[in-house]
C-alpha positions as CSV (number, residue, x, y, z in Angstrom):
1,M,-47.3,51.2,-109.3
2,N,-47.1,47.7,-110.8
3,G,-47.7,46.1,-114.1
4,G,-51.1,44.7,-113.3
5,N,-54.4,45.9,-114.6
6,N,-56.4,48.6,-112.8
7,R,-59.9,48.7,-114.1
8,G,-61.2,51.3,-111.8
9,R,-61.3,53.9,-114.6
10,G,-60.9,51.5,-117.5
11,R,-57.1,52.1,-117.7
12,D,-54.2,49.8,-117.8
13,Y,-51.1,50.9,-115.8
14,G,-47.6,49.5,-116.3
15,K,-44.0,50.3,-115.3
16,S,-41.0,49.4,-117.3
17,R,-38.1,47.7,-115.5
18,D,-35.6,49.3,-117.8
19,R,-36.5,52.9,-117.2
20,E,-38.8,55.0,-115.1
21,M,-42.1,56.0,-116.8
22,I,-45.5,57.2,-116.0
23,S,-48.2,55.0,-117.7
24,F,-51.6,56.3,-118.7
25,A,-54.0,53.5,-119.5
26,E,-55.5,52.6,-122.8
27,A,-59.1,53.7,-122.9
28,T,-62.1,51.7,-124.0
29,E,-64.3,53.0,-126.8
30,D,-66.7,54.7,-124.5
31,E,-63.8,56.6,-122.7
32,E,-62.4,58.1,-125.9
33,E,-63.2,61.7,-124.8
34,V,-61.4,61.2,-121.5
35,T,-58.3,59.7,-123.1
36,L,-57.9,62.6,-125.4
37,L,-57.1,64.8,-122.4
38,M,-54.1,62.6,-121.8
39,V,-52.7,63.0,-125.3
40,C,-50.7,65.9,-126.7
41,D,-53.3,67.1,-129.3
42,P,-51.8,70.1,-131.2
43,K,-55.4,71.1,-132.2
44,E,-56.2,72.0,-128.6
45,E,-55.2,75.3,-127.1
46,T,-53.1,75.1,-124.0
47,Q,-55.3,75.9,-120.9
48,K,-52.6,77.4,-118.7
49,N,-54.7,77.8,-115.6
50,L,-56.8,74.7,-115.9
51,W,-55.7,71.5,-114.1
52,Y,-57.5,68.1,-114.3
53,I,-57.7,66.1,-111.1
54,D,-56.7,62.6,-112.3
55,T,-56.6,59.3,-110.5
56,G,-54.8,57.7,-113.5
57,C,-51.5,59.5,-113.5
58,S,-48.8,59.1,-110.8
59,S,-47.3,62.6,-111.0
60,H,-48.5,66.1,-111.5
61,M,-47.7,67.3,-115.0
62,C,-47.6,70.6,-116.8
63,G,-46.6,71.6,-120.3
64,D,-45.9,75.3,-119.9
65,R,-42.3,76.2,-118.9
66,S,-43.3,79.7,-117.7
67,T,-45.7,78.3,-115.1
68,F,-42.8,76.9,-113.0
69,S,-41.3,79.0,-110.2
70,E,-38.6,76.5,-109.7
71,L,-37.5,73.8,-112.2
72,D,-34.7,71.2,-112.1
73,E,-34.0,70.7,-115.8
74,T,-31.5,68.0,-115.1
75,F,-34.3,65.6,-114.2
76,R,-35.3,63.3,-117.0
77,T,-37.8,60.5,-117.3
78,T,-40.4,59.2,-119.8
79,V,-44.2,59.5,-120.0
80,K,-46.4,57.0,-121.8
81,L,-49.6,58.6,-123.1
82,G,-52.9,57.1,-123.8
83,D,-52.1,56.5,-127.5
84,D,-49.0,54.4,-126.6
85,S,-46.7,57.2,-127.6
86,F,-43.9,58.4,-125.4
87,V,-42.9,61.9,-124.5
88,S,-39.9,63.1,-122.5
89,V,-40.1,64.8,-119.2
90,Q,-37.7,67.7,-119.3
91,G,-37.6,68.7,-115.7
92,R,-39.3,68.6,-112.3
93,G,-40.2,71.6,-110.1
94,K,-42.7,73.8,-108.3
95,V,-45.6,75.8,-109.5
96,K,-46.7,78.7,-107.4
97,I,-50.5,79.3,-107.0
98,Q,-52.6,81.9,-105.2
99,T,-55.6,81.0,-103.2
100,K,-58.8,82.9,-102.7
101,L,-57.4,84.2,-99.4
102,T,-54.3,85.5,-101.2
103,F,-52.0,82.9,-99.8
104,V,-49.2,81.8,-102.0
105,Q,-48.8,78.0,-102.0
106,S,-46.7,75.6,-104.0
107,I,-47.5,72.5,-106.0
108,S,-44.3,70.5,-105.7
109,D,-42.8,67.7,-107.7
110,V,-44.5,68.7,-110.9
111,F,-43.2,67.1,-114.1
112,Y,-42.5,69.5,-117.0
113,V,-43.7,67.8,-120.2
114,P,-43.2,70.3,-123.1
115,N,-46.3,70.9,-125.2
116,L,-48.6,68.8,-123.0
117,K,-51.9,70.5,-123.6
118,T,-53.6,69.6,-120.4
119,N,-52.2,70.1,-116.9
120,L,-52.8,67.1,-114.6
121,L,-53.0,66.9,-110.8
122,S,-52.2,63.4,-109.6
123,V,-54.6,62.1,-106.9
124,G,-52.0,59.6,-105.7
125,Q,-49.4,62.4,-105.4
126,L,-51.8,64.6,-103.5
127,Q,-52.6,61.8,-101.0
128,G,-48.9,61.1,-100.7
129,K,-48.4,64.7,-99.5
130,G,-51.0,64.2,-96.8
131,Y,-54.1,65.6,-98.6
132,E,-57.4,63.8,-98.4
133,V,-59.2,63.5,-101.8
134,I,-62.8,62.5,-101.7
135,F,-65.0,61.7,-104.7
136,K,-68.7,61.6,-103.9
137,D,-72.0,62.6,-105.5
138,G,-70.4,64.2,-108.5
139,L,-67.9,66.3,-106.4
140,C,-64.2,66.0,-105.7
141,K,-63.1,67.6,-102.5
142,I,-59.4,68.1,-101.6
143,Q,-58.9,68.7,-97.8
144,D,-55.9,69.4,-95.7
145,C,-55.8,68.4,-92.0
146,N,-54.7,71.9,-90.9
147,L,-56.1,74.2,-93.6
148,G,-59.4,72.5,-94.1
149,L,-61.1,72.4,-97.5
150,I,-58.6,73.3,-100.2
151,A,-60.8,72.8,-103.3
152,K,-64.3,71.5,-104.3
153,V,-64.7,70.6,-107.9
154,T,-67.9,69.6,-109.7
155,M,-67.8,66.8,-112.2
156,T,-68.4,67.8,-115.8
157,A,-70.7,66.0,-118.2
158,N,-67.8,64.0,-119.6
159,K,-66.9,62.8,-116.1
160,L,-63.9,65.0,-115.6
161,F,-62.9,67.2,-112.7
162,P,-61.3,70.5,-113.9
163,L,-59.8,72.8,-111.4
164,L,-59.1,76.4,-112.3
165,I,-55.9,77.6,-110.5
166,Q,-54.5,81.1,-110.5
167,H,-50.7,80.9,-111.2
168,I,-48.2,83.3,-109.8
169,E,-45.5,84.4,-112.2
170,P,-41.9,83.5,-111.0
171,N,-40.9,87.2,-110.7
172,H,-44.0,88.2,-108.8
173,S,-43.2,90.5,-105.9
174,C,-45.6,88.7,-103.6
175,F,-43.1,85.8,-103.2
176,S,-41.3,87.7,-100.5
177,A,-44.3,89.4,-99.0
178,Q,-47.1,86.8,-99.1
179,E,-45.2,83.5,-98.7
180,I,-47.3,82.9,-95.5
181,G,-48.4,79.8,-93.7
182,L,-50.5,78.6,-90.8
183,A,-49.8,81.5,-88.5
184,R,-51.3,84.0,-90.8
185,L,-54.2,81.7,-91.7
186,W,-55.2,81.4,-88.0
187,H,-54.6,85.1,-87.5
188,Y,-57.3,85.7,-90.2
189,R,-59.6,83.0,-88.9
190,Y,-59.6,84.6,-85.4
191,G,-60.4,88.1,-86.5
192,H,-56.7,89.3,-86.6
193,L,-56.0,88.1,-83.1
194,S,-52.4,88.8,-82.1
195,F,-49.8,86.1,-82.8
196,G,-49.0,86.1,-79.1
197,G,-52.6,85.4,-78.3
198,L,-52.7,82.6,-80.8
199,Q,-49.6,81.0,-79.3
200,T,-51.2,81.1,-75.9
201,L,-54.3,79.3,-77.3
202,Q,-52.1,76.7,-78.9
203,Q,-49.8,76.2,-75.9
204,K,-52.8,75.7,-73.5
205,N,-54.6,73.5,-76.0
206,M,-57.6,75.8,-75.9
207,V,-58.4,75.4,-79.6
208,A,-58.8,72.0,-81.3
209,G,-56.7,71.7,-84.4
210,L,-54.6,74.8,-83.8
211,P,-51.0,73.7,-84.7
212,A,-47.7,75.1,-83.4
213,F,-46.3,77.8,-85.6
214,D,-43.5,80.3,-86.0
215,V,-44.5,84.0,-85.8
216,P,-44.0,85.5,-89.2
217,S,-41.7,88.5,-89.5
218,E,-44.0,90.4,-91.9
219,V,-46.5,92.8,-90.3
220,C,-50.2,92.3,-91.1
221,A,-51.1,95.2,-93.3
222,D,-54.8,95.1,-92.4
223,C,-53.9,95.3,-88.7
224,V,-51.7,98.3,-89.3
225,I,-54.4,100.1,-91.3
226,G,-57.1,99.3,-88.7
227,K,-55.0,100.9,-85.9
228,M,-54.3,104.1,-87.7
229,P,-56.0,107.2,-86.3
230,R,-58.6,108.8,-88.4
231,D,-59.9,112.3,-88.6
232,S,-63.6,112.7,-87.7
233,F,-66.0,113.5,-90.4
234,P,-66.8,117.2,-90.8
235,K,-70.2,118.1,-89.4
236,G,-72.6,119.5,-91.9
237,K,-74.1,122.9,-91.5
238,A,-77.7,123.0,-90.2
């Protein structure tokens, strides 16, 4: 990020040579409502599970310490807000989230900005991690080359893209049981096909896009239940 102007969203980005900072742009008068989301407004309630997809910030940011599953509190930098004030970043870490398929995933390299009222997802950082972010026809789509469509967000009336994310508490027991990846995803996609069968498909290049994977040590609970013997239903008396 350089010190030049970026007028794509009416924001001005800059980077100090003396210290690392994230720079939100000043807003024009007609963008006042958007800019308020970038400012720590004590009148607004913290929306813990709501994240705004933002092309104007260079890092993911979160203001709730309890949301982080991992946090390096030795990390320090400075964030410049839309009102030209500065706030201190008090750490950088991971936020665990749960998808609709009950997968547990991580949002990494998230800045902890105490009391920040709006969580922000950086488009630049998502793209840097290999995700494809597409804005078209009032929609924002986030796609992964292996997992497919991750999220589809409709633009609001004030031209924002809010994404509701289910967080997982750091002490949640599913960390050890559901930290699953591509193998389990393709296992589900192919109707609970055995992992050996999936590896055969992958090794023989029989399925486009099927990546190499390690067989998870956890047993699929649905498969176990499906293979259990069942008693027959009692016959009713005539």
